[in-house]
N, CA, C and O of each residue as an XYZ file, in Angstrom:
240
protein
N       0.937     -1.076      0.061
C       0.130      0.133     -0.156
C       0.863      1.321     -0.091
O       0.675      2.202     -0.929
N       1.722      1.451      0.860
C       2.803      2.524      0.909
C       3.331      2.708     -0.282
O       3.339      3.801     -0.849
N       3.924      1.405     -0.858
C       4.731      1.419     -2.047
C       3.826      2.056     -3.290
O       4.337      2.698     -4.208
N       2.659      1.829     -3.197
C       1.739      2.004     -4.272
C       1.678      3.675     -4.221
O       1.928      4.321     -5.239
N       1.341      4.300     -3.010
C       1.439      5.671     -2.840
C       2.627      6.496     -3.418
O       2.636      7.512     -4.114
N       3.608      5.742     -2.911
C       5.115      6.256     -3.135
C       5.009      6.454     -4.779
O       5.020      7.511     -5.409
N       4.919      5.287     -5.199
C       4.837      5.288     -6.735
C       3.969      6.168     -7.303
O       4.317      6.593     -8.404
N       2.825      6.605     -6.816
C       1.742      7.385     -7.274
C       2.513      8.596     -7.453
O       2.816      9.007     -8.573
N       2.820      9.149     -6.432
C       3.372     10.460     -6.136
C       4.570     10.753     -7.034
O       4.688     11.736     -7.766
N       5.476      9.714     -6.865
C       6.648      9.598     -7.842
C       6.299     10.280     -9.422
O       6.727     11.224    -10.086
N       5.329      9.274     -9.572
C       5.055      9.390    -11.291
C       4.460     10.735    -11.613
O       4.769     11.323    -12.649
N       3.496     11.293    -10.620
C       3.118     12.644    -11.014
C       3.947     13.613    -10.958
O       3.763     14.520    -11.768
N       4.969     13.715    -10.113
C       6.093     14.482     -9.928
C       6.992     14.496    -11.382
O       7.232     15.480    -12.081
N       7.365     13.224    -11.581
C       8.228     13.104    -12.698
C       7.602     13.623    -13.903
O       8.277     14.389    -14.592
N       6.347     13.312    -14.291
C       5.688     14.015    -15.573
C       5.773     15.454    -15.464
O       6.195     16.213    -16.336
N       5.411     15.713    -14.514
C       5.357     17.512    -14.283
C       6.740     18.053    -14.583
O       7.004     18.995    -15.330
N       7.612     17.278    -13.856
C       9.183     18.093    -14.258
C       9.528     17.635    -15.513
O      10.286     18.423    -16.079
N       9.249     16.643    -16.165
C       9.775     16.166    -17.412
C       9.099     17.460    -18.389
O       9.797     18.184    -19.098
N       7.643     17.572    -18.263
C       6.943     18.585    -19.036
C       7.350     19.908    -18.730
O       7.145     20.751    -19.604
N       7.885     20.266    -17.668
C       8.633     21.787    -17.669
C       9.733     21.702    -17.931
O      10.223     22.789    -18.235
N      10.487     20.766    -17.966
C      12.015     20.945    -18.804
C      11.776     20.976    -20.262
O      12.311     21.832    -20.966
N      10.989     20.069    -20.737
C      10.659     19.989    -22.144
C      10.074     21.500    -22.772
O      10.570     21.938    -23.810
N       9.169     22.122    -22.176
C       8.606     23.156    -22.424
C       9.436     24.438    -22.198
O       9.421     25.404    -22.961
N      10.202     24.333    -21.000
C      11.220     25.408    -20.708
C      12.247     25.668    -21.554
O      12.483     26.837    -21.862
N      12.998     24.636    -22.046
C      14.245     24.937    -23.226
C      14.652     23.487    -23.710
O      15.340     22.629    -23.157
N      13.976     23.500    -24.969
C      14.438     22.165    -25.506
C      15.740     21.875    -25.856
O      16.218     20.742    -25.884
N      16.497     23.235    -26.211
C      18.107     23.054    -26.319
C      18.750     22.404    -25.411
O      19.714     21.699    -25.708
N      18.297     22.550    -24.121
C      19.196     22.067    -22.888
C      18.769     20.428    -22.954
O      17.890     20.028    -22.191
N      19.292     19.689    -23.702
C      19.041     18.274    -23.604
C      19.720     17.491    -22.551
O      19.358     16.379    -22.169
N      20.741     18.163    -22.111
C      21.523     17.630    -20.990
C      20.776     17.554    -19.560
O      20.990     16.670    -18.730
N      19.807     18.689    -19.394
C      18.832     18.696    -18.342
C      17.903     17.536    -18.307
O      17.475     17.162    -17.215
N      17.579     16.977    -19.325
C      16.576     15.930    -19.732
C      17.181     14.684    -19.182
O      16.607     13.918    -18.408
N      18.724     14.508    -19.775
C      19.265     13.423    -19.395
C      19.597     13.326    -18.037
O      19.442     12.241    -17.475
N      20.073     14.393    -17.363
C      20.482     14.499    -15.750
C      19.078     14.048    -15.053
O      19.081     13.159    -14.201
N      17.980     14.650    -15.424
C      16.546     14.107    -14.680
C      16.251     12.751    -15.090
O      15.430     12.088    -14.456
N      16.883     12.265    -16.147
C      16.561     10.765    -16.459
C      17.394     10.012    -15.506
O      16.758      9.160    -14.885
N      18.521     10.089    -15.253
C      19.378      9.656    -14.464
C      19.015      9.546    -13.123
O      18.964      8.512    -12.458
N      18.700     10.989    -12.682
C      18.274     11.205    -11.459
C      16.969     10.489    -10.943
O      16.789     10.267     -9.745
N      16.132     10.168    -11.863
C      14.815      9.521    -11.685
C      15.373      8.051    -11.471
O      15.147      7.503    -10.392
N      16.119      7.367    -12.491
C      16.622      6.244    -12.168
C      17.254      5.901    -10.826
O      16.967      4.859    -10.238
N      18.022      6.693    -10.404
C      18.802      6.787     -8.898
C      17.787      6.621     -7.953
O      17.781      5.666     -7.176
N      16.740      7.679     -7.973
C      15.617      7.621     -6.952
C      14.725      6.474     -6.938
O      14.381      5.962     -5.872
N      14.298      6.007     -8.170
C      13.727      4.479     -8.232
C      14.179      3.571     -7.658
O      13.447      2.847     -6.984
N      15.786      3.308     -7.785
C      16.369      2.319     -7.246
C      16.516      2.661     -5.753
O      16.312      1.721     -4.986
N      16.761      3.570     -5.342
C      16.463      3.678     -3.566
C      15.225      3.656     -3.263
O      15.031      3.491     -2.059
N      14.157      3.778     -4.004
C      12.583      3.386     -3.601
C      12.623      1.863     -3.392
O      12.273      1.367     -2.320
N      13.052      1.132     -4.429
C      13.135     -0.111     -4.503
C      13.835     -0.749     -3.151
O      13.259     -1.551     -2.416
N      14.953     -0.341     -2.982
C      15.932     -0.606     -1.955
C      15.246     -0.347     -0.681
O      15.258     -1.250      0.156
N      14.682      0.700     -0.430
C      13.937      1.055      1.029
C      12.956      0.234      1.105
O      12.813     -0.260      2.224
N      12.018     -0.182      0.088
C      10.843     -1.133      0.283
C      11.495     -2.444      0.473
O      10.844     -3.244      1.146
N      12.748     -2.875     -0.018
C      12.815     -4.260      0.277
C      13.417     -4.332      1.748
O      13.273     -5.294      2.502
N      14.159     -3.086      2.057
C      14.617     -3.262      3.512
C      13.691     -3.250      4.431
O      13.832     -3.868      5.486
N      12.392     -2.387      4.080
C      11.271     -2.439      5.052
C      10.628     -3.715      5.196
O      10.257     -4.150      6.286
N      10.482     -4.369      4.007
C       9.887     -5.772      4.022
C      10.459     -6.767      4.817
O       9.861     -7.591      5.508
N      11.930     -6.596      4.635
C      12.841     -7.514      5.557
C      12.933     -7.178      7.146
O      13.253     -8.028      7.978
N      12.649     -5.985      7.424
C      12.626     -5.544      8.715
C      11.221     -5.817      9.441
O      11.083     -6.033     10.645
N      10.150     -5.762      8.423
C       8.857     -6.245      9.113
C       8.624     -7.610      9.272
O       7.947     -8.057     10.198
N       9.176     -8.324      8.374
C       8.930     -9.822      8.643
C       9.783    -10.391      9.887
O       9.477    -11.396     10.528
N      10.811     -9.642     10.096
C      11.759    -10.029     11.166
C      11.066     -9.623     12.330
O      11.004    -10.498     13.193
N      10.400     -8.290     12.662
C       9.571     -7.990     13.774
C       8.589     -8.882     14.328
O       7.915     -8.533     15.297
């Protein structure tokens, strides 16, 4: 449930930021690349946190 909420908030924030970047300046393609890499890193952290949380809860 928590994972779903996090994913939903993540998705809406990402689409807004990507739209902002694209409408802001199409010449700055590097900013889109950086955003994409940052998004990958954030998603990786979310999965790692969810995994750790599930392990911690199963142990308790």
